[in-house]
BAZAFI-891750 format. One record per residue (C-alpha): residue in three letters; x, y, z. Coordinates in steps of 0.5 Angstrom, whole numbers, padded with zeros to 4 digits, always signed. Example, Ala and Ser with C-alpha at 12.3 -4.5 7.8 and 13.67 -1.06 7.14 Angstrom:
2
ala+0025-0009+0016
ser+0027-0002+0014
//
This chain:
244
met+0000+0000+0000
lys+0006+0005+0002
arg+0008+0005-0005
arg+0002+0005-0009
leu-0001+0011-0005
leu+0006+0015-0005
ser+0006+0014-0013
leu+0000+0019-0014
pro+0000+0024-0008
leu+0008+0024-0008
leu+0004+0023-0016
leu+0000+0020-0027
ala+0007+0013-0046
ala+0009+0013-0056
gly+0012+0007-0059
ala+0011+0004-0052
leu+0004+0005-0052
ala+0002-0002-0055
ser+0008-0006-0051
phe+0005-0003-0044
gly-0002-0005-0046
leu-0005+0002-0046
val-0008+0003-0052
glu-0013-0003-0051
asp-0014-0001-0043
ala-0016+0006-0045
gly-0020+0004-0051
ala-0024+0001-0045
gln-0025+0007-0041
gly-0032+0009-0045
lys-0034+0016-0046
ala-0031+0022-0042
pro-0036+0023-0035
pro-0041+0029-0036
pro-0038+0036-0036
pro-0039+0040-0029
ala-0044+0046-0029
lys-0039+0051-0032
pro-0039+0056-0038
pro-0035+0053-0044
ala-0028+0056-0044
ala-0026+0059-0051
ala-0023+0054-0056
pro-0015+0054-0056
ala-0012+0057-0062
lys-0012+0051-0068
gly-0005+0049-0071
pro-0004+0048-0079
ser-0009+0041-0078
gly-0015+0045-0076
glu-0014+0042-0069
pro-0011+0044-0062
ser-0004+0042-0061
ala-0002+0039-0055
asn+0002+0045-0052
asp-0005+0049-0054
val-0009+0044-0050
ala-0004+0045-0044
asp-0004+0052-0044
arg-0012+0052-0043
val-0011+0047-0038
gln-0006+0051-0034
gly-0010+0057-0035
phe-0016+0054-0032
tyr-0012+0051-0025
asp-0008+0058-0025
lys-0014+0061-0023
thr-0017+0056-0019
arg-0015+0057-0011
thr-0019+0050-0009
phe-0021+0044-0012
arg-0025+0038-0010
ala-0028+0032-0012
gly-0030+0025-0011
phe-0025+0020-0014
glu-0025+0013-0016
gln-0018+0009-0017
leu-0016+0003-0021
tyr-0009+0000-0019
thr-0007-0005-0024
val-0001-0010-0023
lys+0002-0012-0029
ala+0006-0018-0027
tyr+0000-0021-0023
ala-0006-0019-0028
lys-0009-0016-0021
gln-0013-0010-0020
lys-0015-0006-0014
lys-0021-0001-0014
ser-0021+0004-0009
asn-0025+0011-0008
gly-0026+0017-0004
his-0026+0024-0004
val-0020+0029-0005
ile-0019+0037-0004
phe-0013+0041-0006
glu-0012+0048-0004
lys-0006+0053-0006
pro-0001+0053-0004
gly+0001+0045-0004
lys-0004+0043+0001
met-0008+0036-0001
ser-0013+0032+0003
trp-0015+0025+0001
arg-0020+0021+0004
tyr-0021+0013+0002
gln-0028+0011+0004
asn-0027+0004+0002
asn-0021+0003+0007
gly-0020+0009+0012
asn-0013+0011+0009
arg-0011+0018+0009
val-0006+0022+0005
val-0006+0029+0008
ser-0001+0035+0007
asp-0001+0042+0010
gly+0004+0044+0004
lys+0010+0043+0008
leu+0009+0036+0011
ile+0006+0030+0008
lys+0003+0024+0012
val+0001+0017+0009
tyr-0004+0014+0014
glu-0005+0006+0013
lys-0011+0004+0017
glu-0010-0003+0016
asn-0003-0003+0018
lys-0004+0002+0024
gln+0002+0006+0020
met+0003+0013+0018
tyr+0009+0015+0014
glu+0011+0022+0014
ser+0016+0026+0010
ser+0017+0033+0008
met+0014+0036+0001
glu+0021+0038-0001
lys+0023+0030+0000
ser+0017+0027-0003
gln+0018+0028-0010
tyr+0011+0031-0011
pro+0010+0030-0018
ala+0008+0035-0023
ala+0002+0031-0025
leu-0001+0034-0020
ser+0003+0040-0018
phe-0001+0045-0022
leu-0007+0043-0018
val-0004+0046-0012
gly-0001+0052-0015
gly+0006+0049-0017
gly+0009+0047-0023
asn+0008+0048-0031
leu+0006+0042-0035
lys+0010+0044-0041
lys+0016+0045-0037
ser+0015+0039-0033
phe+0013+0034-0039
lys+0014+0033-0046
leu+0007+0033-0049
lys+0004+0029-0054
lys-0004+0029-0056
leu-0007+0023-0058
asp-0013+0021-0062
ser-0019+0022-0057
lys-0023+0018-0062
asp-0018+0012-0062
ile-0018+0012-0054
lys-0026+0013-0054
phe-0026+0019-0050
glu-0030+0023-0055
gly-0031+0030-0053
gly-0025+0031-0050
phe-0017+0031-0051
val-0012+0026-0048
leu-0005+0029-0047
met+0001+0024-0046
gly+0007+0027-0042
glu+0014+0024-0041
pro+0017+0027-0035
arg+0023+0032-0037
glu+0027+0030-0031
pro+0026+0022-0029
thr+0022+0020-0023
pro+0022+0013-0020
ala+0014+0014-0019
tyr+0012+0014-0026
gln+0015+0014-0033
arg+0009+0017-0037
ile+0002+0020-0035
leu-0004+0021-0039
leu-0009+0027-0038
tyr-0016+0026-0040
val-0018+0033-0041
asp-0026+0036-0041
ala-0026+0040-0048
gly-0031+0044-0045
thr-0028+0047-0039
tyr-0021+0044-0039
gln-0021+0041-0033
val-0017+0034-0032
arg-0022+0029-0031
arg-0018+0023-0031
val-0010+0022-0030
met-0007+0015-0031
met+0000+0014-0029
leu+0005+0008-0032
asp+0011+0006-0028
ala+0017+0002-0030
gln+0014-0005-0029
gly+0008-0003-0033
asn+0003-0002-0027
lys-0002+0003-0028
asn-0005+0007-0023
arg-0012+0011-0026
phe-0016+0016-0022
asp-0022+0019-0025
phe-0025+0025-0021
lys-0032+0026-0020
thr-0037+0032-0020
pro-0031+0037-0019
glu-0032+0043-0015
val-0027+0049-0016
asn-0026+0055-0011
lys-0030+0052-0005
lys-0027+0053+0001
ala-0025+0047+0005
pro-0027+0045+0012
pro-0023+0047+0018
gly-0018+0043+0019
glu-0018+0039+0013
phe-0011+0039+0012
glu-0009+0037+0019
phe-0009+0030+0021
lys-0007+0026+0028
pro-0007+0019+0027
pro-0011+0014+0032
pro-0007+0012+0039
gly-0002+0006+0038
thr+0000+0008+0030
gln+0007+0007+0028
ile+0010+0013+0026
ile+0015+0012+0020
lys+0020+0018+0018
pro+0025+0017+0013
//
């Protein structure tokens, strides 16, 4: 559990797409979730082909989140272990707040991931353990850093726009990103972007072993104040605290 949780919040491929099995998996995702009740954003500038480029879409996504103070949503997580062909499903709610704060509440197992912008805590209820580390040492990925007031998609990733029809994500855009600086957390990411609002509706991460970690964000809300104390967490008595 430790490595799975840390791979996202500390969080998501083109000659390698087929070998990773990503085309088949993405094609089974279905259409994009319904867009939130927000006015459509203006369309990005179009390239020579008449379609927005990867950089065009990234600029619109970046612009949306640069103006966002808080982001909250329900989430569904599907983690696939390639070597054993096993899948693990989880769900819960997540809140991000600038600068660098986040709170993940796992409904199915009681786990928590909390950061106040300086310290990140990963609590595993079943094992009665909590891992603590500073955000500076956490390798917090650019895949989510733009949601909490840091990072830049174009500076952090080499981006390519995939064919959303082939991936069966019609009505949206799919960006594939390769980190410009290598990270052990993942090798490539896919960002599924709502074409009407330029919110990221799904994130998929691929690691070096071909494992896939997918997050779908449901009923997202922006600029809604987080509950008091949301980014603070004190584990139950008897919890083992593990620090690097």
